C-alpha positions in Angstrom: 18.4 -6.2 0.3 16.0 -9.3 0.4 14.8 -8.5 -3.2 17.3 -10.8 -5.6 14.9 -12.8 -7.9 14.5 -13.1 -10.9 10.7 -12.1 -11.5 11.9 -8.5 -10.0 14.6 -8.1 -12.4 12.4 -9.1 -15.3 9.9 -6.9 -14.0 12.0 -3.6 -13.4 14.2 -4.2 -16.7 11.0 -4.5 -19.1 10.1 -1.3 -17.3 13.4 0.8 -17.6 13.7 -0.4 -21.4 10.1 0.9 -22.3 10.7 4.3 -20.0 14.5 4.9 -20.1 14.1 8.4 -18.1 12.8 6.3 -14.9 15.9 4.6 -14.4 17.1 6.8 -11.5 14.6 5.2 -9.7 15.8 1.7 -9.1 17.1 2.5 -5.8 14.1 4.0 -4.5 11.9 1.4 -6.3 14.1 -1.6 -4.9 13.9 0.7 -1.1 10.3 1.1 -0.9 9.7 -3.1 -2.3 12.2 -4.2 0.2 10.1 -2.0 3.1 6.5 -3.2 2.1 8.0 -7.1 1.5 9.9 -6.7 5.4 6.7 -5.1 6.6 4.4 -7.6 5.3 6.8 -10.3 6.6 6.6 -8.9 10.2 2.9 -9.3 9.9 2.1 -5.3 9.1 -0.1 -3.5 6.4 0.5 -1.2 4.1 -2.0 1.8 4.3 -1.9 4.0 1.2 -3.3 7.7 0.0 -3.8 10.3 -2.0 -6.4 12.8 -3.9 -7.9 12.8 -7.2 -6.4 10.6 -9.6 -4.3 9.6 -7.3 -7.3 8.5 -5.0 -8.2 6.4 -7.9 -4.4 5.1 -7.8 -4.7 4.0 -3.9 -8.2 1.8 -4.5 -6.3 0.1 -7.4 -2.9 -0.9 -5.4 -5.2 -2.0 -2.8 -7.3 -4.3 -4.9 -4.4 -5.7 -6.4 -2.5 -6.8 -3.4 -6.2 -8.0 -1.9 -6.2 -10.9 -3.8 -3.7 -12.5 -6.8 -2.7 -10.1 -9.7 -0.2 -11.6 -12.1 0.7 -14.2 -10.0 -2.2 -16.5 -7.7 -1.8 -16.4 -4.5 -3.3 -19.4 -3.0 -4.4 -19.9 0.8 -1.8 -22.0 3.1 -2.8 -25.6 2.9 -3.7 -25.4 6.6 -6.3 -22.6 6.0 -8.0 -24.7 3.1 -8.6 -28.0 5.1 -10.1 -26.1 8.3 -12.8 -24.2 5.4 -13.1 -27.9 4.2 -13.9 -29.0 8.0 -16.1 -26.3 8.5 -18.4 -26.6 5.5 -18.8 -29.3 3.4 -21.0 -27.6 1.2 -18.9 -24.6 0.6 -15.3 -25.7 1.8 -14.2 -26.5 -1.7 -15.3 -24.2 -3.7 -14.2 -21.2 -1.3 -10.9 -23.2 -0.4 -10.0 -23.7 -4.1 -11.3 -19.9 -4.7 -10.2 -17.3 -2.4 -6.9 -16.4 -2.7 -4.5 -15.3 0.4 -4.5 -10.9 0.4 -1.5 -9.1 1.3 -2.8 -6.3 4.1 -3.8 -3.3 2.0 -6.4 -0.3 2.7 -7.0 3.0 0.5 -8.0 5.4 3.0 -9.9 7.2 0.1 -12.6 4.3 0.3 -14.0 5.1 3.5 -16.8 7.7 2.4 -18.6 8.0 5.3 -15.7 8.2 7.4 -14.2 10.5 5.5 -17.2 12.8 5.1 -17.3 12.8 9.0 -14.1 13.8 9.5 -13.7 16.5 6.6 -17.1 17.8 8.8 -16.4 17.6 12.3 -12.3 18.0 12.0 -11.0 19.5 8.9 -10.6 18.4 5.3 -7.0 18.7 5.6 -7.1 15.9 7.9 -8.6 13.2 6.3 -5.7 10.7 5.9 -4.0 11.7 9.0 -7.2 10.7 11.1 -7.4 7.3 10.0 -3.9 6.9 10.6 -4.5 7.2 14.0 -7.3 4.4 14.1 -5.5 1.6 11.2 -2.0 2.7 12.0 0.5 0.4 14.0 4.4 0.4 14.4 5.6 -1.7 11.4 2.9 -0.8 9.1 3.9 1.0 5.6 2.3 4.4 4.2 2.5 5.4 1.2 1.3 8.2 -0.2 0.5 9.8 -3.4 0.8 13.3 -4.5 1.8 14.7 -8.3 2.9 18.0 -6.6 4.3 16.2 -3.3 2.7 18.9 -1.3 -0.6 18.1 -0.8 -1.8 18.8 2.3 -3.7 16.1 3.2 -1.1 13.6 2.2 1.5 15.5 3.8 -0.3 15.6 7.4 -0.6 11.7 7.2 3.1 11.0 6.6 3.7 13.4 9.4 1.6 11.5 11.6 2.7 7.9 10.3 6.1 8.7 11.2 5.2 9.9 14.5 3.7 6.5 15.2 6.3 4.8 13.8 5.1 3.8 10.4 7.5 3.7 7.3 6.6 5.8 5.0 6.7 5.9 0.8 6.3 9.1 -1.6 5.1 8.9 -4.7 5.8 11.9 -6.6 6.3 14.7 -9.2 9.8 15.3 -9.8 10.4 17.4 -7.4 9.4 15.2 -4.1 7.9 18.9 -2.5 7.3 19.1 1.2 6.8 15.5 0.9 10.9 14.3 -0.1 11.3 15.7 4.0 8.6 13.4 5.6 9.4 10.4 3.4 11.9 7.3 4.0 11.5 6.2 0.4 
């Protein structure tokens, strides 16, 4: 396992102290984190989809990854130097204020694209169609569904697996049909 650091142990320890009923999820959380970190280290990205409240969650997760959250991620020194060389006027400010984003896309965020897919294809294909364009082998799809049975999320997970993406599902207690097509 590549996750073995004090910060992760501290965060998970805090979570499970506050919510002992979730302790059984620890192995899955660690496995999901390992899959995502491995993808990032290999140049991959995280695609996230959910509907309703889970749509909001997917946007929030993408937002936290695309900029620093608790721990700031400064740009690589060589990139900072290139920015400063390109612009004497703005280079310093840009290189000091921008943060290294971890590539994450909320598939719920593209209203024009989503409504075209809903209108021209089928509403349940709204995320699966986006996977065919954004996804590549080695990326990760995180599907969020309270029931684990949302067809739009289920279809996206099936397409992601077919394309070689790793799949992670966050569901209610049963896992629903998503349980069958998720790596974690």
